[in-house]
C-alpha positions as CSV (number, residue, x, y, z in Angstrom):
1,M,173.6,48.3,12.2
2,G,174.3,52.2,10.7
3,S,170.9,51.8,8.3
4,S,168.7,51.1,11.3
5,A,169.9,54.3,13.4
6,S,169.3,56.6,10.5
7,K,165.7,55.5,10.0
8,A,163.1,58.0,11.5
9,A,161.4,57.0,14.9
10,R,157.2,56.1,14.0
11,K,155.4,58.3,16.9
12,L,152.0,57.5,17.7
13,P,149.2,59.9,18.6
14,K,149.0,60.2,22.3
15,R,144.8,60.0,22.2
16,A,142.7,58.7,19.3
17,E,141.0,61.2,17.3
18,P,136.9,61.1,17.3
19,P,135.6,60.3,14.4
20,T,133.8,63.0,11.9
21,W,130.6,61.8,12.5
22,A,130.6,61.6,16.1
23,G,127.9,63.8,18.1
24,K,125.8,64.2,14.7
25,R,122.4,62.7,14.2
26,T,119.8,62.7,11.8
27,P,117.7,65.8,11.5
28,G,114.4,65.4,12.1
29,P,110.9,66.7,11.1
30,T,110.7,69.0,14.0
31,D,114.4,70.0,13.9
32,V,114.7,74.0,12.6
33,P,116.4,73.3,9.7
34,P,119.7,75.5,8.5
35,A,120.1,78.8,7.1
36,G,118.4,78.7,3.0
37,V,117.3,75.3,3.2
38,T,113.2,74.7,3.5
39,R,111.4,72.4,5.6
40,E,110.0,70.5,2.7
41,Q,113.7,70.1,1.2
42,V,114.8,68.4,4.5
43,R,111.8,65.9,4.4
44,E,112.6,65.1,0.9
45,K,116.0,64.4,2.0
46,L,115.3,62.6,4.9
47,A,112.4,60.7,2.8
48,S,115.5,59.7,0.0
49,E,117.6,58.5,3.2
50,H,115.3,56.0,4.1
51,R,113.7,54.9,1.0
52,T,114.9,55.6,-2.6
53,E,113.7,54.3,-6.0
54,A,117.0,51.9,-5.7
55,I,115.6,50.7,-2.4
56,E,111.7,49.9,-3.9
57,Q,113.1,48.6,-6.8
58,D,115.7,46.1,-5.4
59,A,112.8,45.1,-2.7
60,R,110.6,44.1,-6.0
61,D,110.7,40.4,-7.1
62,P,111.1,39.6,-10.3
63,H,109.5,36.4,-10.7
64,L,106.5,37.8,-8.4
65,L,106.1,40.4,-11.3
66,A,106.5,38.1,-14.2
67,N,103.7,35.7,-13.1
68,L,101.5,38.8,-12.3
69,Q,101.8,39.9,-15.8
70,S,101.2,36.5,-16.9
71,L,97.9,36.0,-15.2
72,G,96.7,40.0,-16.8
73,P,93.7,41.5,-14.7
74,V,91.1,40.0,-12.9
75,K,88.2,39.7,-14.7
76,V,84.9,40.2,-12.6
77,D,81.4,38.9,-13.5
78,H,78.8,41.8,-12.5
79,H,76.4,39.6,-13.6
80,M,76.6,37.1,-10.9
81,K,74.4,36.9,-7.6
82,P,75.8,37.2,-4.2
83,T,75.5,33.5,-2.5
84,R,76.7,33.0,1.1
85,P,77.6,29.2,1.6
86,E,75.2,27.4,4.5
87,P,77.5,26.5,7.1
88,A,77.9,22.6,7.3
89,A,76.0,20.6,10.0
90,S,77.8,19.4,12.5
91,N,78.0,15.5,13.5
92,T,76.0,16.4,17.2
93,A,73.5,18.1,14.8
94,R,73.0,15.3,12.5
95,L,72.8,12.9,15.1
96,F,69.9,14.6,16.7
97,Q,68.1,15.2,13.1
98,A,68.5,11.1,13.0
99,R,66.9,10.4,16.2
100,Y,64.0,13.0,15.2
101,R,63.3,11.0,11.6
102,H,63.2,7.9,13.7
103,E,61.2,9.0,16.2
104,Q,58.6,10.5,13.7
105,D,58.7,7.4,11.8
106,L,57.9,5.5,15.1
107,E,55.1,7.6,16.0
108,A,53.9,7.2,12.1
109,T,53.7,3.3,12.5
110,R,51.8,3.7,15.8
111,Q,49.3,6.1,14.6
112,S,48.5,3.8,11.4
113,S,48.8,0.4,13.4
114,R,46.2,2.2,16.0
115,Q,43.9,3.5,12.9
116,A,44.3,-0.5,10.9
117,G,43.3,-1.9,14.3
118,P,45.4,-4.4,16.2
119,S,47.8,-6.7,14.6
120,T,48.3,-10.2,14.8
121,Q,52.2,-9.9,13.8
122,L,54.7,-9.4,16.6
123,N,58.4,-8.8,16.4
124,T,60.9,-9.6,19.0
125,T,61.1,-6.9,21.4
126,Q,57.3,-6.4,21.4
127,L,56.6,-9.8,22.6
128,V,59.5,-9.5,25.1
129,N,58.0,-6.2,26.2
130,V,54.3,-7.2,26.9
131,L,55.6,-10.7,28.3
132,N,57.3,-9.1,30.9
133,A,54.1,-6.7,31.3
134,R,52.1,-9.5,32.1
135,K,54.2,-10.6,35.1
136,G,53.1,-7.7,37.1
137,A,49.5,-7.2,36.0
138,A,46.7,-7.6,38.3
139,D,43.9,-8.2,35.8
140,P,43.9,-8.4,32.0
141,E,42.7,-5.0,31.6
142,A,46.3,-3.7,32.3
143,V,47.9,-6.3,29.6
144,K,45.0,-4.7,27.1
145,N,46.3,-1.2,27.3
146,V,49.9,-2.3,26.7
147,T,48.6,-4.4,23.6
148,R,46.5,-1.5,22.7
149,E,49.1,1.3,22.7
150,M,51.7,-1.3,20.6
151,G,48.9,-1.9,18.3
152,I,48.7,-5.6,18.6
153,D,46.1,-8.2,19.3
154,F,45.6,-8.9,23.0
155,G,44.0,-12.3,22.0
156,K,47.3,-13.4,20.3
157,V,49.6,-12.3,23.0
158,E,47.1,-14.5,25.4
159,R,47.9,-17.6,23.0
160,I,51.5,-17.4,22.7
161,A,51.7,-16.9,26.3
162,R,50.5,-20.5,26.9
163,F,53.9,-21.7,25.6
164,V,56.3,-18.7,25.2
165,N,57.4,-16.6,28.4
166,T,60.8,-14.4,28.9
167,P,63.4,-15.9,31.3
168,S,63.2,-15.0,35.4
169,V,65.8,-15.5,38.2
170,S,64.3,-16.3,42.1
171,K,66.6,-16.0,44.8
172,E,66.4,-19.4,46.0
173,G,68.0,-20.5,42.3
174,V,71.0,-18.4,42.4
175,R,74.1,-20.4,43.4
176,T,77.8,-19.1,44.0
177,T,80.8,-21.7,43.5
178,V,84.5,-21.3,43.6
179,D,86.9,-23.7,41.9
180,N,90.6,-25.0,43.0
181,M,92.0,-21.7,40.8
182,G,90.1,-19.4,42.8
183,N,87.5,-18.6,40.0
184,E,84.2,-17.8,41.1
185,Q,81.0,-18.8,38.9
186,T,77.4,-17.7,39.3
187,I,74.7,-20.3,38.3
188,A,71.0,-19.1,38.1
189,K,68.1,-21.3,37.8
190,A,65.5,-19.8,35.4
191,I,61.7,-20.3,36.5
192,W,58.7,-19.6,34.6
193,I,56.4,-16.8,36.1
194,D,53.1,-16.2,34.6
195,A,50.5,-13.3,34.9
196,P,48.6,-13.7,38.5
197,Y,45.3,-13.1,36.9
198,A,46.5,-16.1,34.9
199,D,46.8,-18.0,38.2
200,L,43.2,-16.9,39.1
201,N,42.0,-18.2,36.1
202,K,43.7,-21.8,36.6
203,T,42.5,-21.7,40.5
204,S,38.5,-20.6,39.6
205,S,38.8,-23.2,36.5
206,A,40.1,-26.0,38.9
207,N,37.7,-25.3,41.4
208,S,34.7,-25.3,38.8
209,L,35.7,-28.6,38.0
C-alpha cells in the first residue's frame, strides 16, 4: 500500500502536439528559394526526391536485361527492298471472282458453239429449257431462236420432242385429300403439252389425208 502511494502520478498532455511536418509542403519550381539557394539546386533536389538513381535501378528488370544482352544488337540488312504485303481477298471478293470466271467460261463456250455450228448433243438443262420454250411457241421460229442461242440443232430437238417432254399439270387434275389423322395430301395429274405449231402441223396433215 505504501509503495503505491509513493509512485509519481503520470500526467497526460491536455492537447496533442502537431507533428513536425504539419503546415509544410514540398516547394515547387515556381516558389521563391530561400536565401543562399539557387533555383537549379531546388530543381535538382526536387528531381532527386521524385526519382533517384536507386529508384531507377530498382525499376529495372534483371531478367529482361539478361535477355537483351544475350540477343545482342539488332542486325539490319540495308540491301533489302521495301515490300508491301497485299491485302488478302475477302470471301465475298472470292465469290464474285469465281462467279465472273464461270460467266466468262459460259460465254466462251457459247461463242465456240456458235462458230462451230449447231451441236447435236444436249445436256439435261438445255433439253428442259428448250422443251419448256416449245410449249408457248406459236411458230417454229421462236424455238429456232432459242436453239440458236444455245448452239444446238433445231431438227434434233424436234425429233426428241416427239418422244420426250417435261411434265405439266392442269388445274383440273389437282386433287386434295385429307385422311382420318388430318394429314393433307395433294395429288396432281401430269399431262402432255405440245407446241402449238406442232398441233397445227398435225391438223393440217390430217386434213390433207
